[in-house]
PyMOL Python script that loads the backbone (N, CA, C, O; Angstrom):
from pymol import cmd

cmd.read_pdbstr("""\
ATOM      1  N   MET A   1       0.854  -1.163   0.000  1.00  0.00           N
ATOM      2  CA  MET A   1       0.000   0.000   0.000  1.00  0.00           C
ATOM      3  C   MET A   1       0.904   1.231   0.000  1.00  0.00           C
ATOM      4  O   MET A   1       1.579   1.526   0.986  1.00  0.00           O
ATOM      5  N   LYS A   2       0.899   1.933  -1.115  1.00  0.00           N
ATOM      6  CA  LYS A   2       1.870   3.020  -1.269  1.00  0.00           C
ATOM      7  C   LYS A   2       1.494   4.300  -0.527  1.00  0.00           C
ATOM      8  O   LYS A   2       2.373   5.118  -0.255  1.00  0.00           O
ATOM      9  N   ASN A   3       0.244   4.499  -0.196  1.00  0.00           N
ATOM     10  CA  ASN A   3      -0.193   5.740   0.448  1.00  0.00           C
ATOM     11  C   ASN A   3      -0.680   5.508   1.867  1.00  0.00           C
ATOM     12  O   ASN A   3      -1.607   6.177   2.325  1.00  0.00           O
ATOM     13  N   LYS A   4      -0.066   4.571   2.561  1.00  0.00           N
ATOM     14  CA  LYS A   4      -0.527   4.167   3.892  1.00  0.00           C
ATOM     15  C   LYS A   4      -0.661   5.358   4.846  1.00  0.00           C
ATOM     16  O   LYS A   4      -1.676   5.479   5.532  1.00  0.00           O
ATOM     17  N   LYS A   5       0.332   6.226   4.901  1.00  0.00           N
ATOM     18  CA  LYS A   5       0.287   7.362   5.827  1.00  0.00           C
ATOM     19  C   LYS A   5      -0.886   8.292   5.511  1.00  0.00           C
ATOM     20  O   LYS A   5      -1.561   8.779   6.418  1.00  0.00           O
ATOM     21  N   ALA A   6      -1.120   8.531   4.236  1.00  0.00           N
ATOM     22  CA  ALA A   6      -2.238   9.392   3.835  1.00  0.00           C
ATOM     23  C   ALA A   6      -3.567   8.735   4.209  1.00  0.00           C
ATOM     24  O   ALA A   6      -4.497   9.416   4.640  1.00  0.00           O
ATOM     25  N   TYR A   7      -3.656   7.422   4.045  1.00  0.00           N
ATOM     26  CA  TYR A   7      -4.891   6.718   4.405  1.00  0.00           C
ATOM     27  C   TYR A   7      -5.145   6.792   5.909  1.00  0.00           C
ATOM     28  O   TYR A   7      -6.283   6.969   6.343  1.00  0.00           O
ATOM     29  N   ILE A   8      -4.096   6.657   6.690  1.00  0.00           N
ATOM     30  CA  ILE A   8      -4.228   6.742   8.150  1.00  0.00           C
ATOM     31  C   ILE A   8      -4.687   8.138   8.559  1.00  0.00           C
ATOM     32  O   ILE A   8      -5.547   8.285   9.428  1.00  0.00           O
ATOM     33  N   ARG A   9      -4.105   9.172   7.923  1.00  0.00           N
ATOM     34  CA  ARG A   9      -4.537  10.551   8.217  1.00  0.00           C
ATOM     35  C   ARG A   9      -6.017  10.719   7.907  1.00  0.00           C
ATOM     36  O   ARG A   9      -6.760  11.304   8.695  1.00  0.00           O
ATOM     37  N   ARG A  10      -6.443  10.205   6.757  1.00  0.00           N
ATOM     38  CA  ARG A  10      -7.855  10.332   6.381  1.00  0.00           C
ATOM     39  C   ARG A  10      -8.752   9.558   7.335  1.00  0.00           C
ATOM     40  O   ARG A  10      -9.852  10.009   7.654  1.00  0.00           O
ATOM     41  N   MET A  11      -8.292   8.397   7.793  1.00  0.00           N
ATOM     42  CA  MET A  11      -9.078   7.627   8.767  1.00  0.00           C
ATOM     43  C   MET A  11      -9.212   8.387  10.082  1.00  0.00           C
ATOM     44  O   MET A  11     -10.252   8.315  10.736  1.00  0.00           O
ATOM     45  N   ASN A  12      -8.176   9.110  10.471  1.00  0.00           N
ATOM     46  CA  ASN A  12      -8.256   9.922  11.682  1.00  0.00           C
ATOM     47  C   ASN A  12      -9.296  11.029  11.531  1.00  0.00           C
ATOM     48  O   ASN A  12     -10.029  11.333  12.472  1.00  0.00           O
ATOM     49  N   VAL A  13      -9.354  11.622  10.356  1.00  0.00           N
ATOM     50  CA  VAL A  13     -10.378  12.644  10.091  1.00  0.00           C
ATOM     51  C   VAL A  13     -11.767  12.008  10.162  1.00  0.00           C
ATOM     52  O   VAL A  13     -12.686  12.579  10.749  1.00  0.00           O
ATOM     53  N   ILE A  14     -11.913  10.841   9.572  1.00  0.00           N
ATOM     54  CA  ILE A  14     -13.199  10.141   9.587  1.00  0.00           C
ATOM     55  C   ILE A  14     -13.594   9.789  11.020  1.00  0.00           C
ATOM     56  O   ILE A  14     -14.760   9.917  11.394  1.00  0.00           O
ATOM     57  N   ALA A  15     -12.630   9.348  11.816  1.00  0.00           N
ATOM     58  CA  ALA A  15     -12.920   9.051  13.222  1.00  0.00           C
ATOM     59  C   ALA A  15     -13.416  10.307  13.938  1.00  0.00           C
ATOM     60  O   ALA A  15     -14.316  10.238  14.776  1.00  0.00           O
ATOM     61  N   GLY A  16     -12.828  11.443  13.605  1.00  0.00           N
ATOM     62  CA  GLY A  16     -13.294  12.705  14.180  1.00  0.00           C
ATOM     63  C   GLY A  16     -14.711  13.040  13.749  1.00  0.00           C
ATOM     64  O   GLY A  16     -15.500  13.559  14.538  1.00  0.00           O
ATOM     65  N   GLN A  17     -15.033  12.741  12.493  1.00  0.00           N
ATOM     66  CA  GLN A  17     -16.389  12.986  12.013  1.00  0.00           C
ATOM     67  C   GLN A  17     -17.388  12.117  12.789  1.00  0.00           C
ATOM     68  O   GLN A  17     -18.466  12.583  13.161  1.00  0.00           O
ATOM     69  N   ILE A  18     -17.025  10.868  13.027  1.00  0.00           N
ATOM     70  CA  ILE A  18     -17.911   9.968  13.760  1.00  0.00           C
ATOM     71  C   ILE A  18     -18.120  10.478  15.187  1.00  0.00           C
ATOM     72  O   ILE A  18     -19.243  10.484  15.691  1.00  0.00           O
ATOM     73  N   THR A  19     -17.048  10.898  15.823  1.00  0.00           N
ATOM     74  CA  THR A  19     -17.155  11.453  17.174  1.00  0.00           C
ATOM     75  C   THR A  19     -18.036  12.698  17.175  1.00  0.00           C
ATOM     76  O   THR A  19     -18.843  12.900  18.083  1.00  0.00           O
ATOM     77  N   GLY A  20     -17.871  13.529  16.151  1.00  0.00           N
ATOM     78  CA  GLY A  20     -18.688  14.741  16.045  1.00  0.00           C
ATOM     79  C   GLY A  20     -20.169  14.416  15.905  1.00  0.00           C
ATOM     80  O   GLY A  20     -21.009  15.075  16.517  1.00  0.00           O
ATOM     81  N   ILE A  21     -20.491  13.412  15.108  1.00  0.00           N
ATOM     82  CA  ILE A  21     -21.889  13.015  14.939  1.00  0.00           C
ATOM     83  C   ILE A  21     -22.438  12.475  16.259  1.00  0.00           C
ATOM     84  O   ILE A  21     -23.564  12.791  16.641  1.00  0.00           O
ATOM     85  N   LYS A  22     -21.644  11.664  16.950  1.00  0.00           N
ATOM     86  CA  LYS A  22     -22.067  11.126  18.254  1.00  0.00           C
ATOM     87  C   LYS A  22     -22.367  12.271  19.211  1.00  0.00           C
ATOM     88  O   LYS A  22     -23.377  12.249  19.915  1.00  0.00           O
ATOM     89  N   ASN A  23     -21.487  13.277  19.238  1.00  0.00           N
ATOM     90  CA  ASN A  23     -21.700  14.430  20.112  1.00  0.00           C
ATOM     91  C   ASN A  23     -22.963  15.194  19.734  1.00  0.00           C
ATOM     92  O   ASN A  23     -23.692  15.672  20.603  1.00  0.00           O
ATOM     93  N   MET A  24     -23.214  15.306  18.430  1.00  0.00           N
ATOM     94  CA  MET A  24     -24.420  16.010  17.972  1.00  0.00           C
ATOM     95  C   MET A  24     -25.672  15.290  18.454  1.00  0.00           C
ATOM     96  O   MET A  24     -26.649  15.928  18.844  1.00  0.00           O
ATOM     97  N   ILE A  25     -25.642  13.964  18.426  1.00  0.00           N
ATOM     98  CA  ILE A  25     -26.790  13.188  18.899  1.00  0.00           C
ATOM     99  C   ILE A  25     -26.967  13.387  20.400  1.00  0.00           C
ATOM    100  O   ILE A  25     -28.083  13.586  20.879  1.00  0.00           O
ATOM    101  N   GLU A  26     -25.852  13.331  21.144  1.00  0.00           N
ATOM    102  CA  GLU A  26     -25.923  13.540  22.592  1.00  0.00           C
ATOM    103  C   GLU A  26     -26.452  14.928  22.926  1.00  0.00           C
ATOM    104  O   GLU A  26     -27.161  15.104  23.916  1.00  0.00           O
ATOM    105  N   GLU A  27     -26.109  15.908  22.104  1.00  0.00           N
ATOM    106  CA  GLU A  27     -26.556  17.293  22.326  1.00  0.00           C
ATOM    107  C   GLU A  27     -27.966  17.539  21.779  1.00  0.00           C
ATOM    108  O   GLU A  27     -28.508  18.638  21.896  1.00  0.00           O
ATOM    109  N   GLU A  28     -28.546  16.496  21.180  1.00  0.00           N
ATOM    110  CA  GLU A  28     -29.881  16.564  20.586  1.00  0.00           C
ATOM    111  C   GLU A  28     -29.996  17.660  19.533  1.00  0.00           C
ATOM    112  O   GLU A  28     -30.966  18.417  19.496  1.00  0.00           O
ATOM    113  N   ARG A  29     -28.974  17.722  18.678  1.00  0.00           N
ATOM    114  CA  ARG A  29     -29.017  18.651  17.552  1.00  0.00           C
ATOM    115  C   ARG A  29     -30.113  18.222  16.595  1.00  0.00           C
ATOM    116  O   ARG A  29     -30.634  17.112  16.692  1.00  0.00           O
ATOM    117  N   THR A  30     -30.458  19.100  15.677  1.00  0.00           N
ATOM    118  CA  THR A  30     -31.562  18.793  14.765  1.00  0.00           C
ATOM    119  C   THR A  30     -31.196  17.632  13.842  1.00  0.00           C
ATOM    120  O   THR A  30     -30.027  17.388  13.541  1.00  0.00           O
ATOM    121  N   CYS A  31     -32.227  16.936  13.411  1.00  0.00           N
ATOM    122  CA  CYS A  31     -32.056  15.829  12.475  1.00  0.00           C
ATOM    123  C   CYS A  31     -31.345  16.317  11.221  1.00  0.00           C
ATOM    124  O   CYS A  31     -30.460  15.638  10.700  1.00  0.00           O
ATOM    125  N   ASN A  32     -31.727  17.485  10.742  1.00  0.00           N
ATOM    126  CA  ASN A  32     -31.126  18.045   9.535  1.00  0.00           C
ATOM    127  C   ASN A  32     -29.614  18.213   9.705  1.00  0.00           C
ATOM    128  O   ASN A  32     -28.844  17.822   8.828  1.00  0.00           O
ATOM    129  N   ASP A  33     -29.189  18.794  10.830  1.00  0.00           N
ATOM    130  CA  ASP A  33     -27.757  18.995  11.083  1.00  0.00           C
ATOM    131  C   ASP A  33     -27.011  17.655  11.126  1.00  0.00           C
ATOM    132  O   ASP A  33     -25.927  17.515  10.561  1.00  0.00           O
ATOM    133  N   ILE A  34     -27.606  16.693  11.796  1.00  0.00           N
ATOM    134  CA  ILE A  34     -26.972  15.378  11.919  1.00  0.00           C
ATOM    135  C   ILE A  34     -26.888  14.699  10.561  1.00  0.00           C
ATOM    136  O   ILE A  34     -25.858  14.113  10.227  1.00  0.00           O
ATOM    137  N   MET A  35     -27.946  14.767   9.779  1.00  0.00           N
ATOM    138  CA  MET A  35     -27.950  14.112   8.472  1.00  0.00           C
ATOM    139  C   MET A  35     -26.936  14.748   7.514  1.00  0.00           C
ATOM    140  O   MET A  35     -26.341  14.055   6.689  1.00  0.00           O
ATOM    141  N   VAL A  36     -26.745  16.046   7.623  1.00  0.00           N
ATOM    142  CA  VAL A  36     -25.726  16.717   6.795  1.00  0.00           C
ATOM    143  C   VAL A  36     -24.354  16.135   7.125  1.00  0.00           C
ATOM    144  O   VAL A  36     -23.558  15.865   6.226  1.00  0.00           O
ATOM    145  N   GLN A  37     -24.082  15.945   8.408  1.00  0.00           N
ATOM    146  CA  GLN A  37     -22.786  15.398   8.809  1.00  0.00           C
ATOM    147  C   GLN A  37     -22.645  13.928   8.427  1.00  0.00           C
ATOM    148  O   GLN A  37     -21.556  13.488   8.061  1.00  0.00           O
ATOM    149  N   ILE A  38     -23.732  13.167   8.507  1.00  0.00           N
ATOM    150  CA  ILE A  38     -23.694  11.767   8.084  1.00  0.00           C
ATOM    151  C   ILE A  38     -23.430  11.685   6.585  1.00  0.00           C
ATOM    152  O   ILE A  38     -22.699  10.803   6.134  1.00  0.00           O
ATOM    153  N   SER A  39     -24.009  12.581   5.821  1.00  0.00           N
ATOM    154  CA  SER A  39     -23.766  12.615   4.382  1.00  0.00           C
ATOM    155  C   SER A  39     -22.293  12.924   4.091  1.00  0.00           C
ATOM    156  O   SER A  39     -21.695  12.323   3.199  1.00  0.00           O
ATOM    157  N   ALA A  40     -21.720  13.852   4.839  1.00  0.00           N
ATOM    158  CA  ALA A  40     -20.303  14.187   4.667  1.00  0.00           C
ATOM    159  C   ALA A  40     -19.426  12.985   5.035  1.00  0.00           C
ATOM    160  O   ALA A  40     -18.428  12.714   4.368  1.00  0.00           O
ATOM    161  N   LEU A  41     -19.797  12.277   6.083  1.00  0.00           N
ATOM    162  CA  LEU A  41     -19.065  11.083   6.487  1.00  0.00           C
ATOM    163  C   LEU A  41     -19.137  10.014   5.399  1.00  0.00           C
ATOM    164  O   LEU A  41     -18.136   9.370   5.085  1.00  0.00           O
ATOM    165  N   ASP A  42     -20.312   9.831   4.833  1.00  0.00           N
ATOM    166  CA  ASP A  42     -20.494   8.859   3.756  1.00  0.00           C
ATOM    167  C   ASP A  42     -19.584   9.189   2.574  1.00  0.00           C
ATOM    168  O   ASP A  42     -18.935   8.301   2.021  1.00  0.00           O
ATOM    169  N   ARG A  43     -19.537  10.457   2.189  1.00  0.00           N
ATOM    170  CA  ARG A  43     -18.666  10.870   1.087  1.00  0.00           C
ATOM    171  C   ARG A  43     -17.193  10.640   1.422  1.00  0.00           C
ATOM    172  O   ARG A  43     -16.416  10.221   0.564  1.00  0.00           O
ATOM    173  N   SER A  44     -16.812  10.914   2.663  1.00  0.00           N
ATOM    174  CA  SER A  44     -15.427  10.704   3.082  1.00  0.00           C
ATOM    175  C   SER A  44     -15.044   9.229   2.989  1.00  0.00           C
ATOM    176  O   SER A  44     -13.970   8.894   2.490  1.00  0.00           O
ATOM    177  N   LEU A  45     -15.914   8.356   3.465  1.00  0.00           N
ATOM    178  CA  LEU A  45     -15.634   6.920   3.413  1.00  0.00           C
ATOM    179  C   LEU A  45     -15.559   6.415   1.977  1.00  0.00           C
ATOM    180  O   LEU A  45     -14.669   5.639   1.630  1.00  0.00           O
ATOM    181  N   LYS A  46     -16.496   6.859   1.147  1.00  0.00           N
ATOM    182  CA  LYS A  46     -16.482   6.429  -0.256  1.00  0.00           C
ATOM    183  C   LYS A  46     -15.222   6.922  -0.963  1.00  0.00           C
ATOM    184  O   LYS A  46     -14.618   6.186  -1.743  1.00  0.00           O
ATOM    185  N   SER A  47     -14.833   8.140  -0.698  1.00  0.00           N
ATOM    186  CA  SER A  47     -13.632   8.700  -1.309  1.00  0.00           C
ATOM    187  C   SER A  47     -12.391   7.913  -0.891  1.00  0.00           C
ATOM    188  O   SER A  47     -11.545   7.596  -1.727  1.00  0.00           O
ATOM    189  N   LEU A  48     -12.283   7.601   0.389  1.00  0.00           N
ATOM    190  CA  LEU A  48     -11.152   6.812   0.875  1.00  0.00           C
ATOM    191  C   LEU A  48     -11.160   5.424   0.240  1.00  0.00           C
ATOM    192  O   LEU A  48     -10.118   4.931  -0.195  1.00  0.00           O
ATOM    193  N   GLY A  49     -12.320   4.801   0.187  1.00  0.00           N
ATOM    194  CA  GLY A  49     -12.423   3.485  -0.440  1.00  0.00           C
ATOM    195  C   GLY A  49     -11.997   3.513  -1.895  1.00  0.00           C
ATOM    196  O   GLY A  49     -11.303   2.609  -2.360  1.00  0.00           O
ATOM    197  N   ASN A  50     -12.405   4.539  -2.612  1.00  0.00           N
ATOM    198  CA  ASN A  50     -12.018   4.670  -4.021  1.00  0.00           C
ATOM    199  C   ASN A  50     -10.509   4.820  -4.171  1.00  0.00           C
ATOM    200  O   ASN A  50      -9.915   4.236  -5.077  1.00  0.00           O
ATOM    201  N   GLU A  51      -9.887   5.599  -3.292  1.00  0.00           N
ATOM    202  CA  GLU A  51      -8.439   5.791  -3.360  1.00  0.00           C
ATOM    203  C   GLU A  51      -7.700   4.488  -3.067  1.00  0.00           C
ATOM    204  O   GLU A  51      -6.730   4.157  -3.749  1.00  0.00           O
ATOM    205  N   ILE A  52      -8.152   3.753  -2.064  1.00  0.00           N
ATOM    206  CA  ILE A  52      -7.520   2.477  -1.737  1.00  0.00           C
ATOM    207  C   ILE A  52      -7.688   1.495  -2.889  1.00  0.00           C
ATOM    208  O   ILE A  52      -6.760   0.757  -3.221  1.00  0.00           O
ATOM    209  N   PHE A  53      -8.868   1.485  -3.497  1.00  0.00           N
ATOM    210  CA  PHE A  53      -9.126   0.581  -4.626  1.00  0.00           C
ATOM    211  C   PHE A  53      -8.235   0.935  -5.818  1.00  0.00           C
ATOM    212  O   PHE A  53      -7.671   0.044  -6.453  1.00  0.00           O
ATOM    213  N   LYS A  54      -8.105   2.233  -6.126  1.00  0.00           N
ATOM    214  CA  LYS A  54      -7.220   2.653  -7.220  1.00  0.00           C
ATOM    215  C   LYS A  54      -5.780   2.253  -6.931  1.00  0.00           C
ATOM    216  O   LYS A  54      -5.064   1.806  -7.827  1.00  0.00           O
ATOM    217  N   ASP A  55      -5.358   2.411  -5.689  1.00  0.00           N
ATOM    218  CA  ASP A  55      -4.014   2.009  -5.284  1.00  0.00           C
ATOM    219  C   ASP A  55      -3.831   0.512  -5.534  1.00  0.00           C
ATOM    220  O   ASP A  55      -2.810   0.090  -6.079  1.00  0.00           O
ATOM    221  N   TYR A  56      -4.809  -0.276  -5.141  1.00  0.00           N
ATOM    222  CA  TYR A  56      -4.751  -1.727  -5.353  1.00  0.00           C
ATOM    223  C   TYR A  56      -4.669  -2.063  -6.839  1.00  0.00           C
ATOM    224  O   TYR A  56      -3.858  -2.892  -7.251  1.00  0.00           O
ATOM    225  N   LEU A  57      -5.510  -1.416  -7.638  1.00  0.00           N
ATOM    226  CA  LEU A  57      -5.520  -1.705  -9.073  1.00  0.00           C
ATOM    227  C   LEU A  57      -4.184  -1.365  -9.724  1.00  0.00           C
ATOM    228  O   LEU A  57      -3.711  -2.096 -10.594  1.00  0.00           O
ATOM    229  N   SER A  58      -3.579  -0.266  -9.307  1.00  0.00           N
ATOM    230  CA  SER A  58      -2.342   0.182  -9.961  1.00  0.00           C
ATOM    231  C   SER A  58      -1.088  -0.498  -9.426  1.00  0.00           C
ATOM    232  O   SER A  58      -0.015  -0.365 -10.014  1.00  0.00           O
ATOM    233  N   THR A  59      -1.208  -1.223  -8.321  1.00  0.00           N
ATOM    234  CA  THR A  59      -0.023  -1.890  -7.772  1.00  0.00           C
ATOM    235  C   THR A  59      -0.219  -3.402  -7.734  1.00  0.00           C
ATOM    236  O   THR A  59       0.275  -4.119  -8.603  1.00  0.00           O
ATOM    237  N   THR A  60      -0.921  -3.869  -6.755  1.00  0.00           N
ATOM    238  CA  THR A  60      -1.072  -5.310  -6.536  1.00  0.00           C
ATOM    239  C   THR A  60      -1.656  -6.016  -7.744  1.00  0.00           C
ATOM    240  O   THR A  60      -1.134  -7.046  -8.171  1.00  0.00           O
ATOM    241  N   LEU A  61      -2.717  -5.485  -8.294  1.00  0.00           N
ATOM    242  CA  LEU A  61      -3.355  -6.139  -9.436  1.00  0.00           C
ATOM    243  C   LEU A  61      -2.403  -6.207 -10.623  1.00  0.00           C
ATOM    244  O   LEU A  61      -2.281  -7.250 -11.265  1.00  0.00           O
ATOM    245  N   VAL A  62      -1.741  -5.117 -10.910  1.00  0.00           N
ATOM    246  CA  VAL A  62      -0.801  -5.087 -12.033  1.00  0.00           C
ATOM    247  C   VAL A  62       0.315  -6.102 -11.819  1.00  0.00           C
ATOM    248  O   VAL A  62       0.684  -6.824 -12.745  1.00  0.00           O
ATOM    249  N   GLU A  63       0.855  -6.160 -10.603  1.00  0.00           N
ATOM    250  CA  GLU A  63       1.928  -7.112 -10.301  1.00  0.00           C
ATOM    251  C   GLU A  63       1.465  -8.552 -10.509  1.00  0.00           C
ATOM    252  O   GLU A  63       2.195  -9.367 -11.071  1.00  0.00           O
ATOM    253  N   GLU A  64       0.261  -8.859 -10.059  1.00  0.00           N
ATOM    254  CA  GLU A  64      -0.253 -10.226 -10.200  1.00  0.00           C
ATOM    255  C   GLU A  64      -0.506 -10.586 -11.664  1.00  0.00           C
ATOM    256  O   GLU A  64      -0.256 -11.717 -12.081  1.00  0.00           O
ATOM    257  N   ILE A  65      -0.991  -9.646 -12.423  1.00  0.00           N
ATOM    258  CA  ILE A  65      -1.213  -9.907 -13.853  1.00  0.00           C
ATOM    259  C   ILE A  65       0.122 -10.127 -14.556  1.00  0.00           C
ATOM    260  O   ILE A  65       0.225 -10.992 -15.426  1.00  0.00           O
ATOM    261  N   LYS A  66       1.143  -9.358 -14.194  1.00  0.00           N
ATOM    262  CA  LYS A  66       2.472  -9.544 -14.785  1.00  0.00           C
ATOM    263  C   LYS A  66       3.025 -10.936 -14.474  1.00  0.00           C
ATOM    264  O   LYS A  66       3.819 -11.481 -15.242  1.00  0.00           O
ATOM    265  N   LYS A  67       2.599 -11.508 -13.338  1.00  0.00           N
ATOM    266  CA  LYS A  67       3.010 -12.860 -12.964  1.00  0.00           C
ATOM    267  C   LYS A  67       2.115 -13.925 -13.607  1.00  0.00           C
ATOM    268  O   LYS A  67       2.212 -15.109 -13.286  1.00  0.00           O
ATOM    269  N   ASP A  68       1.247 -13.484 -14.517  1.00  0.00           N
ATOM    270  CA  ASP A  68       0.276 -14.362 -15.181  1.00  0.00           C
ATOM    271  C   ASP A  68      -0.732 -14.974 -14.217  1.00  0.00           C
ATOM    272  O   ASP A  68      -1.290 -16.035 -14.498  1.00  0.00           O
ATOM    273  N   ASN A  69      -0.969 -14.331 -13.105  1.00  0.00           N
ATOM    274  CA  ASN A  69      -1.983 -14.773 -12.154  1.00  0.00           C
ATOM    275  C   ASN A  69      -3.297 -14.078 -12.492  1.00  0.00           C
ATOM    276  O   ASN A  69      -3.682 -13.101 -11.850  1.00  0.00           O
ATOM    277  N   LEU A  70      -3.974 -14.596 -13.503  1.00  0.00           N
ATOM    278  CA  LEU A  70      -5.217 -13.970 -13.946  1.00  0.00           C
ATOM    279  C   LEU A  70      -6.388 -14.286 -13.023  1.00  0.00           C
ATOM    280  O   LEU A  70      -7.452 -13.679 -13.147  1.00  0.00           O
ATOM    281  N   GLU A  71      -6.204 -15.229 -12.099  1.00  0.00           N
ATOM    282  CA  GLU A  71      -7.255 -15.530 -11.121  1.00  0.00           C
ATOM    283  C   GLU A  71      -7.530 -14.326 -10.232  1.00  0.00           C
ATOM    284  O   GLU A  71      -8.616 -14.209  -9.664  1.00  0.00           O
ATOM    285  N   VAL A  72      -6.550 -13.425 -10.108  1.00  0.00           N
ATOM    286  CA  VAL A  72      -6.725 -12.230  -9.295  1.00  0.00           C
ATOM    287  C   VAL A  72      -7.886 -11.383  -9.832  1.00  0.00           C
ATOM    288  O   VAL A  72      -8.499 -10.624  -9.081  1.00  0.00           O
ATOM    289  N   LEU A  73      -8.183 -11.514 -11.117  1.00  0.00           N
ATOM    290  CA  LEU A  73      -9.288 -10.757 -11.708  1.00  0.00           C
ATOM    291  C   LEU A  73     -10.627 -11.191 -11.125  1.00  0.00           C
ATOM    292  O   LEU A  73     -11.542 -10.378 -10.998  1.00  0.00           O
ATOM    293  N   ASP A  74     -10.746 -12.472 -10.770  1.00  0.00           N
ATOM    294  CA  ASP A  74     -11.979 -12.938 -10.129  1.00  0.00           C
ATOM    295  C   ASP A  74     -12.212 -12.195  -8.816  1.00  0.00           C
ATOM    296  O   ASP A  74     -13.342 -11.835  -8.485  1.00  0.00           O
ATOM    297  N   GLY A  75     -11.131 -11.973  -8.078  1.00  0.00           N
ATOM    298  CA  GLY A  75     -11.238 -11.230  -6.827  1.00  0.00           C
ATOM    299  C   GLY A  75     -11.678  -9.798  -7.046  1.00  0.00           C
ATOM    300  O   GLY A  75     -12.456  -9.255  -6.261  1.00  0.00           O
ATOM    301  N   VAL A  76     -11.182  -9.183  -8.112  1.00  0.00           N
ATOM    302  CA  VAL A  76     -11.575  -7.807  -8.425  1.00  0.00           C
ATOM    303  C   VAL A  76     -13.055  -7.756  -8.804  1.00  0.00           C
ATOM    304  O   VAL A  76     -13.776  -6.846  -8.397  1.00  0.00           O
ATOM    305  N   ILE A  77     -13.495  -8.729  -9.578  1.00  0.00           N
ATOM    306  CA  ILE A  77     -14.911  -8.781  -9.961  1.00  0.00           C
ATOM    307  C   ILE A  77     -15.775  -8.967  -8.726  1.00  0.00           C
ATOM    308  O   ILE A  77     -16.801  -8.302  -8.581  1.00  0.00           O
ATOM    309  N   ASP A  78     -15.373  -9.865  -7.834  1.00  0.00           N
ATOM    310  CA  ASP A  78     -16.130 -10.071  -6.588  1.00  0.00           C
ATOM    311  C   ASP A  78     -16.173  -8.783  -5.769  1.00  0.00           C
ATOM    312  O   ASP A  78     -17.218  -8.424  -5.227  1.00  0.00           O
ATOM    313  N   LEU A  79     -15.053  -8.097  -5.681  1.00  0.00           N
ATOM    314  CA  LEU A  79     -14.994  -6.847  -4.924  1.00  0.00           C
ATOM    315  C   LEU A  79     -15.908  -5.792  -5.547  1.00  0.00           C
ATOM    316  O   LEU A  79     -16.621  -5.088  -4.832  1.00  0.00           O
ATOM    317  N   CYS A  80     -15.888  -5.684  -6.862  1.00  0.00           N
ATOM    318  CA  CYS A  80     -16.753  -4.719  -7.551  1.00  0.00           C
ATOM    319  C   CYS A  80     -18.220  -5.026  -7.290  1.00  0.00           C
ATOM    320  O   CYS A  80     -19.019  -4.112  -7.089  1.00  0.00           O
ATOM    321  N   ASN A  81     -18.575  -6.295  -7.292  1.00  0.00           N
ATOM    322  CA  ASN A  81     -19.959  -6.690  -7.008  1.00  0.00           C
ATOM    323  C   ASN A  81     -20.341  -6.356  -5.569  1.00  0.00           C
ATOM    324  O   ASN A  81     -21.486  -5.996  -5.295  1.00  0.00           O
ATOM    325  N   MET A  82     -19.386  -6.474  -4.654  1.00  0.00           N
ATOM    326  CA  MET A  82     -19.654  -6.195  -3.249  1.00  0.00           C
ATOM    327  C   MET A  82     -19.872  -4.703  -2.999  1.00  0.00           C
ATOM    328  O   MET A  82     -20.695  -4.334  -2.161  1.00  0.00           O
ATOM    329  N   ILE A  83     -19.156  -3.857  -3.702  1.00  0.00           N
ATOM    330  CA  ILE A  83     -19.198  -2.416  -3.401  1.00  0.00           C
ATOM    331  C   ILE A  83     -20.214  -1.646  -4.229  1.00  0.00           C
ATOM    332  O   ILE A  83     -20.268  -0.418  -4.161  1.00  0.00           O
ATOM    333  N   LYS A  84     -20.999  -2.340  -4.989  1.00  0.00           N
ATOM    334  CA  LYS A  84     -22.009  -1.656  -5.815  1.00  0.00           C
ATOM    335  C   LYS A  84     -22.907  -0.800  -4.972  1.00  0.00           C
ATOM    336  O   LYS A  84     -23.813  -0.153  -5.496  1.00  0.00           O
TER     337      LYS A  84
END
""", "prot")
cmd.dss("prot")
cmd.show_as("cartoon", "prot")
cmd.util.cbc("prot")
cmd.orient("prot")
């Protein structure tokens, strides 16, 4: 994983978002305010997932294909089906 440090930083931000949402619920903030933050959290998670997936495709997948391990493509197809 070539961007491990960047992924960890982003996960720390996401953890902060989760804590913020928890605090908003404890403070009984409006549903609208909470849902806006949940939407932002959803986008953050999807963005991180996309970056990790691109990293995988450009490194691990390419390396396995160069080794003629085409079975790795089945794993990518399964992963794509899972994240739909």
